[in-house]
C-alpha positions as CSV (number, residue, x, y, z in Angstrom):
1,M,-3.3,-9.0,-29.1
2,L,-2.7,-5.2,-28.7
3,V,-5.7,-4.4,-30.9
4,I,-7.9,-6.6,-28.7
5,R,-6.6,-4.9,-25.5
6,V,-7.2,-1.4,-27.0
7,V,-10.7,-2.3,-28.1
8,I,-11.5,-3.6,-24.6
9,L,-10.0,-0.5,-23.1
10,L,-12.2,1.7,-25.3
11,I,-15.4,0.1,-24.0
12,L,-14.5,0.4,-20.3
13,L,-15.2,3.5,-18.3
14,L,-12.5,4.6,-15.9
15,V,-13.2,3.3,-12.4
16,S,-13.5,6.2,-9.9
17,L,-10.4,6.6,-7.7
18,S,-10.7,7.3,-4.0
19,T,-7.8,9.8,-4.4
20,F,-10.0,12.0,-6.6
21,A,-11.7,13.4,-3.5
22,F,-9.8,16.4,-2.4
23,A,-10.7,19.8,-1.0
24,E,-11.6,22.7,-3.2
25,L,-8.6,24.1,-5.0
26,K,-7.0,27.3,-3.9
27,P,-5.9,29.6,-6.8
28,D,-2.6,30.6,-5.1
29,L,-0.5,27.5,-5.6
30,A,3.2,28.3,-5.2
31,A,4.8,26.0,-7.7
32,P,2.1,24.0,-9.7
33,H,3.1,21.3,-12.1
34,L,1.3,18.5,-13.9
35,I,2.1,14.9,-14.4
36,I,0.0,13.0,-17.0
37,N,0.2,9.3,-16.9
38,L,-1.2,7.5,-20.0
39,P,-1.8,4.0,-18.7
40,S,-3.9,5.3,-15.7
41,R,-5.5,8.0,-17.8
42,T,-4.9,10.6,-15.1
43,L,-3.7,14.1,-14.8
44,T,-2.2,14.8,-11.4
45,L,-1.7,18.4,-10.1
46,Y,1.2,19.0,-7.7
47,D,2.3,22.0,-5.8
48,S,6.0,21.5,-5.3
49,D,6.1,17.9,-3.9
50,N,2.5,18.0,-2.6
51,L,-0.1,16.0,-4.4
52,I,-3.1,18.4,-4.8
53,K,-5.6,16.6,-7.0
54,V,-6.0,13.7,-9.5
55,Y,-8.2,14.1,-12.5
56,P,-9.5,11.5,-14.9
57,I,-8.7,12.2,-18.5
58,A,-9.0,10.8,-22.1
59,I,-5.8,10.3,-24.0
60,G,-4.7,9.6,-27.6
61,K,-5.8,6.4,-29.3
62,S,-3.2,3.8,-30.3
63,A,-3.0,5.2,-33.8
64,T,-2.4,8.7,-32.6
65,P,-0.9,8.4,-29.1
66,S,-0.4,11.3,-26.8
67,P,3.3,12.4,-26.8
68,L,5.7,11.5,-24.0
69,G,8.1,14.0,-22.6
70,N,8.5,17.2,-20.7
71,F,6.6,20.3,-21.8
72,R,5.3,23.6,-20.5
73,I,2.0,25.4,-20.9
74,I,2.5,27.7,-23.8
75,Q,-1.1,28.8,-24.5
76,K,-4.3,29.4,-22.6
77,E,-7.6,30.2,-24.2
78,I,-11.1,30.6,-23.0
79,D,-13.9,29.6,-25.4
80,P,-11.4,28.2,-28.1
81,W,-12.4,27.6,-31.7
82,W,-11.7,24.2,-33.3
83,F,-10.1,23.9,-36.7
84,P,-10.6,20.2,-37.8
85,P,-7.4,19.0,-39.6
86,R,-7.5,18.9,-43.4
87,T,-11.0,20.4,-43.7
88,G,-10.6,24.1,-43.8
89,R,-13.6,24.5,-41.5
90,A,-13.8,26.4,-38.2
91,V,-16.0,25.4,-35.3
92,P,-16.8,28.3,-32.9
93,S,-17.0,27.9,-29.2
94,G,-20.2,26.2,-28.1
95,P,-21.8,22.8,-27.4
96,D,-20.6,21.4,-30.8
97,N,-17.0,22.2,-30.1
98,P,-15.1,19.1,-29.0
99,L,-12.5,21.3,-27.3
100,G,-15.0,22.5,-24.7
101,Y,-14.6,25.9,-23.2
102,R,-10.9,25.8,-22.0
103,W,-7.7,25.2,-23.9
104,M,-4.2,24.8,-22.3
105,G,-1.7,24.2,-25.1
106,F,1.6,22.5,-24.2
107,A,3.0,21.7,-27.7
108,S,2.2,22.4,-31.3
109,L,-1.3,21.0,-32.0
110,Y,-1.4,19.4,-28.5
111,G,-3.2,20.6,-25.5
112,I,-5.3,19.9,-22.4
113,H,-8.9,20.9,-22.9
114,G,-12.5,20.3,-21.9
115,T,-14.9,18.2,-23.9
116,N,-18.5,18.0,-25.2
117,A,-18.3,14.2,-24.9
118,P,-17.9,13.4,-21.2
119,W,-18.5,9.7,-21.9
120,A,-15.0,9.5,-23.4
121,I,-13.2,10.4,-20.2
122,G,-11.1,7.4,-19.2
123,L,-10.7,6.1,-22.7
124,A,-8.0,6.2,-25.4
125,V,-9.9,8.0,-28.1
126,S,-8.3,11.4,-29.0
127,N,-5.9,12.5,-31.7
128,G,-3.2,12.9,-28.9
129,C,-4.7,15.8,-26.9
130,I,-5.7,15.4,-23.2
131,R,-9.4,15.7,-22.6
132,M,-10.9,16.5,-19.2
133,H,-14.4,16.8,-17.8
134,E,-15.4,20.4,-18.5
135,E,-15.7,21.5,-14.9
136,N,-12.2,20.0,-14.2
137,A,-10.7,21.8,-17.2
138,E,-12.1,25.1,-16.0
139,E,-10.9,24.4,-12.5
140,L,-7.4,23.6,-13.7
141,F,-7.3,26.5,-16.0
142,D,-7.7,28.9,-13.1
143,V,-4.7,27.5,-11.0
144,I,-2.0,27.1,-13.7
145,S,-0.3,29.7,-15.8
146,Y,2.0,30.1,-18.8
147,G,5.2,28.1,-18.2
148,T,3.6,25.5,-15.8
149,P,5.6,22.3,-16.3
150,V,3.8,19.3,-17.9
151,Q,5.3,15.9,-17.8
152,I,3.7,13.1,-19.8
153,I,4.8,9.6,-18.7
154,Y,4.0,6.0,-19.4
155,D,3.9,4.2,-16.1
156,R,1.7,1.3,-15.4
157,V,2.5,1.3,-11.7
158,Q,1.3,4.4,-9.7
159,V,2.2,4.7,-6.1
160,R,0.7,7.8,-4.5
161,K,0.9,9.3,-1.0
162,T,-1.6,12.1,-0.3
163,E,-1.3,15.0,2.1
164,N,-3.4,13.1,4.7
165,G,-1.0,10.2,4.6
166,E,-2.9,7.7,2.5
167,L,-0.6,5.4,0.5
168,S,-2.1,3.6,-2.5
169,I,-0.9,1.6,-5.5
170,G,-2.5,1.1,-8.8
171,I,-1.7,-1.3,-11.6
172,Y,-2.9,0.0,-15.0
173,P,-3.4,-1.6,-18.5
174,D,-0.7,-1.4,-21.2
175,V,-2.8,0.9,-23.3
176,Y,-0.3,1.1,-26.1
177,G,1.6,-2.2,-25.6
178,W,4.7,-0.3,-24.6
179,Q,5.5,-1.7,-21.1
180,E,5.6,-5.2,-19.6
181,L,5.5,-5.3,-15.8
182,T,7.7,-7.4,-13.4
183,L,7.3,-8.0,-9.7
184,E,10.7,-6.4,-9.1
185,E,9.6,-3.2,-10.8
186,V,6.5,-3.0,-8.7
187,R,8.4,-3.7,-5.5
188,I,10.9,-0.9,-6.3
189,K,8.1,1.6,-6.6
190,L,6.8,0.6,-3.2
191,N,10.2,0.6,-1.6
192,A,10.6,4.3,-2.7
193,Y,7.8,5.1,-0.4
194,G,8.9,2.9,2.5
195,A,6.2,0.4,1.9
196,G,8.0,-2.5,0.3
197,E,7.0,-4.9,3.0
198,F,3.3,-4.0,3.2
199,L,2.4,-6.3,0.4
200,T,3.6,-9.9,-0.1
201,D,4.8,-11.2,-3.5
202,D,1.6,-13.2,-3.9
203,E,-0.5,-10.1,-3.3
204,L,1.5,-8.1,-5.8
205,I,1.4,-10.8,-8.4
206,A,-2.3,-11.0,-8.0
207,M,-2.6,-7.2,-8.5
208,I,-0.4,-7.4,-11.6
209,N,-2.5,-10.1,-13.1
210,E,-5.8,-8.4,-12.2
211,E,-4.9,-5.0,-13.6
212,A,-7.5,-3.4,-11.3
213,D,-7.2,-0.1,-13.1
214,R,-7.7,1.9,-9.9
215,Q,-5.7,2.9,-6.8
216,I,-5.9,0.5,-4.0
217,L,-5.2,1.7,-0.4
218,V,-2.2,0.0,1.1
219,A,-1.6,1.9,4.3
220,K,-2.1,5.3,6.0
221,F,0.6,7.1,7.8
222,H,-0.1,9.3,10.9
223,H,1.9,11.9,12.9
224,I,2.9,11.1,16.5
225,K,3.1,13.4,19.4
226,V,4.6,12.3,22.8
227,N,3.7,14.6,25.7
228,G,2.9,17.3,23.1
229,K,6.1,17.1,21.1
230,G,6.0,15.8,17.5
231,L,8.2,12.9,16.4
232,A,10.0,12.5,13.1
233,D,8.7,9.0,12.7
234,N,5.1,8.0,11.7
235,A,2.6,5.5,13.0
236,V,0.9,3.5,10.3
237,T,-2.5,1.9,9.8
238,Y,-1.9,-1.3,7.9
239,K,-4.5,-4.1,7.3
240,E,-6.9,-2.3,9.7
241,R,-4.4,-2.2,12.6
242,L,-2.6,0.9,14.0
243,Y,1.1,0.3,14.5
244,V,3.5,2.6,16.3
245,P,7.3,2.7,16.0
246,I,8.4,1.6,19.5
247,R,12.0,2.9,19.8
248,P,11.3,6.6,19.0
249,V,8.3,6.6,21.5
250,A,10.4,4.9,24.2
251,A,13.2,7.4,23.7
252,A,10.8,10.3,23.9
253,L,9.4,8.9,27.2
254,G,12.9,8.2,28.6
255,I,12.1,4.5,29.0
256,S,14.5,1.6,28.3
257,I,13.3,-1.3,26.2
258,T,15.0,-4.4,24.6
259,W,14.1,-6.2,21.4
260,D,14.0,-10.0,21.4
261,E,14.4,-10.6,17.7
262,Q,14.3,-14.4,18.0
263,N,10.8,-14.3,19.7
264,S,9.7,-11.0,18.2
265,L,9.0,-9.5,21.6
266,I,9.6,-6.1,23.1
267,H,10.6,-6.2,26.8
268,R,10.3,-3.5,29.4
269,G,11.6,-5.1,32.5
270,K,9.6,-8.3,32.7
271,Q,6.7,-6.9,30.8
272,S,6.6,-8.0,27.2
273,V,4.5,-7.3,24.1
274,P,4.7,-8.6,20.5
275,G,6.8,-6.6,18.1
276,H,6.5,-6.4,14.3
277,L,9.5,-5.7,12.1
278,I,8.3,-3.6,9.1
279,N,10.8,-2.0,6.8
280,N,13.6,-2.5,9.3
281,Q,11.7,-0.7,12.0
282,I,10.1,-2.2,15.1
283,F,6.4,-1.5,15.5
284,V,3.9,-2.5,18.2
285,T,0.1,-2.1,18.1
286,A,-1.3,1.0,19.7
287,E,-3.0,-1.0,22.4
288,N,0.3,-2.6,23.3
289,I,2.0,0.8,23.6
290,A,-0.5,1.5,26.4
291,I,0.1,-1.8,28.0
292,L,3.9,-1.4,27.9
293,F,4.1,2.2,29.0
294,G,0.9,2.9,30.9
295,V,0.2,5.9,28.7
296,Q,-3.0,7.7,27.6
297,Q,-3.6,7.8,23.8
298,E,-5.8,10.3,22.0
299,W,-6.6,10.5,18.3
300,N,-6.8,13.9,16.5
301,L,-8.6,13.3,13.2
302,E,-8.1,16.8,11.9
303,E,-4.3,16.7,12.4
304,N,-4.1,13.0,11.5
305,C,-2.1,12.6,14.7
306,L,-1.8,10.1,17.6
307,A,-1.1,11.8,20.8
308,I,0.7,9.7,23.4
309,D,0.9,11.1,26.9
310,V,2.4,9.9,30.2
311,L,0.0,10.7,33.0
312,T,1.1,12.3,36.2
313,L,-0.3,10.9,39.5
314,L,-1.5,13.7,41.8
315,L,-2.6,13.2,45.4
316,N,-4.4,16.2,46.7
317,S,-2.6,18.2,43.9
318,Q,0.8,16.9,44.9
319,P,2.8,14.7,42.5
320,V,3.4,11.1,43.5
321,P,6.0,9.0,41.6
322,S,4.3,6.0,40.0
323,D,4.9,3.5,37.3
324,M,1.5,3.2,35.6
325,Q,0.4,0.2,33.5
326,T,-2.7,-0.6,31.5
327,V,-4.6,-3.7,32.4
328,D,-7.6,-4.8,30.2
329,G,-7.7,-1.3,28.8
330,I,-7.8,0.4,32.2
331,L,-4.9,2.3,33.9
332,A,-3.5,0.6,36.9
333,L,-1.2,1.8,39.7
334,P,1.2,-0.1,42.0
335,I,-0.9,-0.7,45.1
336,I,2.0,-0.5,47.5
337,T,3.2,2.9,46.1
338,L,-0.4,4.2,46.3
339,A,-1.0,2.8,49.9
340,D,2.2,4.5,51.1
341,A,1.1,7.8,49.7
342,L,-2.3,7.4,51.5
343,H,-0.6,6.2,54.8
344,K,-2.2,2.8,54.5
345,K,-0.6,-0.5,55.1
346,V,-0.6,-3.4,52.6
347,T,-0.1,-7.0,53.9
348,R,0.3,-10.2,52.1
349,S,-1.2,-13.5,53.3
350,T,0.3,-16.9,52.9
351,D,-1.9,-17.7,50.0
352,G,-0.4,-14.7,48.1
353,A,-3.5,-12.4,48.5
354,Y,-3.0,-8.7,49.3
355,W,-5.0,-7.0,52.1
356,V,-5.6,-3.4,53.1
357,Q,-7.1,-2.8,56.5
358,G,-8.8,-6.2,56.6
359,Q,-10.2,-5.9,53.1
360,K,-8.9,-8.1,50.2
361,A,-7.3,-5.9,47.5
362,P,-8.3,-6.6,43.9
363,V,-4.8,-6.7,42.5
364,I,-3.2,-7.9,39.3
365,L,0.4,-9.0,39.3
366,I,2.7,-7.5,36.6
367,D,6.3,-8.7,36.8
368,N,5.4,-9.9,40.4
369,I,4.3,-6.3,41.4
370,P,0.7,-5.9,42.5
371,Y,-1.3,-3.3,40.6
372,I,-4.8,-1.9,41.2
373,Q,-7.0,-0.5,38.4
374,I,-8.0,3.1,39.0
375,N,-11.7,2.2,38.8
376,K,-11.3,0.1,42.0
377,I,-9.3,2.6,44.0
378,H,-12.3,4.3,45.7
379,A,-13.9,1.1,46.9
380,L,-10.7,0.0,48.6
381,F,-9.2,3.3,49.8
382,E,-12.1,5.7,49.8
383,A,-10.1,8.0,47.6
384,Y,-11.8,9.9,44.7
385,V,-10.2,9.4,41.3
386,Y,-10.4,11.9,38.4
387,L,-8.8,11.4,35.0
388,N,-7.8,14.9,33.8
389,P,-7.0,14.8,30.0
390,Q,-6.2,18.5,29.8
391,S,-3.4,18.3,32.5
392,R,-2.5,14.8,31.5
393,S,-2.9,13.6,35.1
394,I,-4.7,11.2,37.4
395,E,-5.9,13.2,40.3
396,L,-6.6,11.5,43.7
397,T,-8.5,13.3,46.4
398,Y,-8.3,11.8,49.9
399,P,-9.3,13.4,53.2
400,F,-6.4,12.9,55.6
401,Y,-7.3,13.2,59.3
402,G,-4.5,14.3,61.6
């Protein structure tokens, strides 16, 4: 059975991983180290704990497997010569040399090197050395030095989290027949990254059976800022929805909430939105954050950050206390608070309608409090409304006549 699996492996090219796409390497890494995983046929470059880049590689065939263990780079050579074992021959550097143009030795007779057979990358075909695409070998050669740690492992489950917050999992074939996988082992790996509840048992079992031989995106984590101040907790995009941890955001805003665990609801006064318990933390969708707190949200792609800001209501440049809400995606203000600030009177008829100076007000009740959306303020009050994202404010201009 093992022979059949190895033969199948040898005829399959490595599927490209989305995590291979990284920015150009900088040669001034502070603490580079390499992890080579044999089942995934990948070499991963880290700088301290930061994943820098993942390279596809070729590894030893089953008869001459690549060695496991902890090593260090002990030799670096440009344009190496190759001395085929037991032949007494020497092959100089050039297109016929299977070592390519870079050699990084990590043990006696073992090294990381380029290749003149790029078709072999992703396969188990070598005598134990680690082959790389030539351009990758030359790139790596320039950023590692003598003494750089090299760890070679045999791990069929790879959970990776990149600098931009992408969390992925890969299930890889048992290239040497050394490791059976269990659901529990896969779950433990996900738990270590705080993602144990992102995939169900059925989803994980299907992944184990499929052996997709590639990294599959599970979730993406994002930074959060509330009124310009960063939080320790992260938002997460999971199954194409953006979820925000509600308690840290509420604390940063100074707003009290309650968690109805039985009905999975978050309450702020009489206003309620669905809550989602993920890894023992309560999340709500980003749109429900706006509904619950009446905040403005802005996405900063470059910083991978969700900015949540409470808007200040200004009337002729003077602050007005107001409890804002979001209704159908539009900010809304309590109409009585607004009318008082504008020296207008709001009345309520017997049928429950609200009126301002003989004109019916287009209000929406939230917890029995009438709100008016900001796009309807001018028609009712003749006040001009300007949303100022720079000052995080809603600015009303109204001509008072004394």
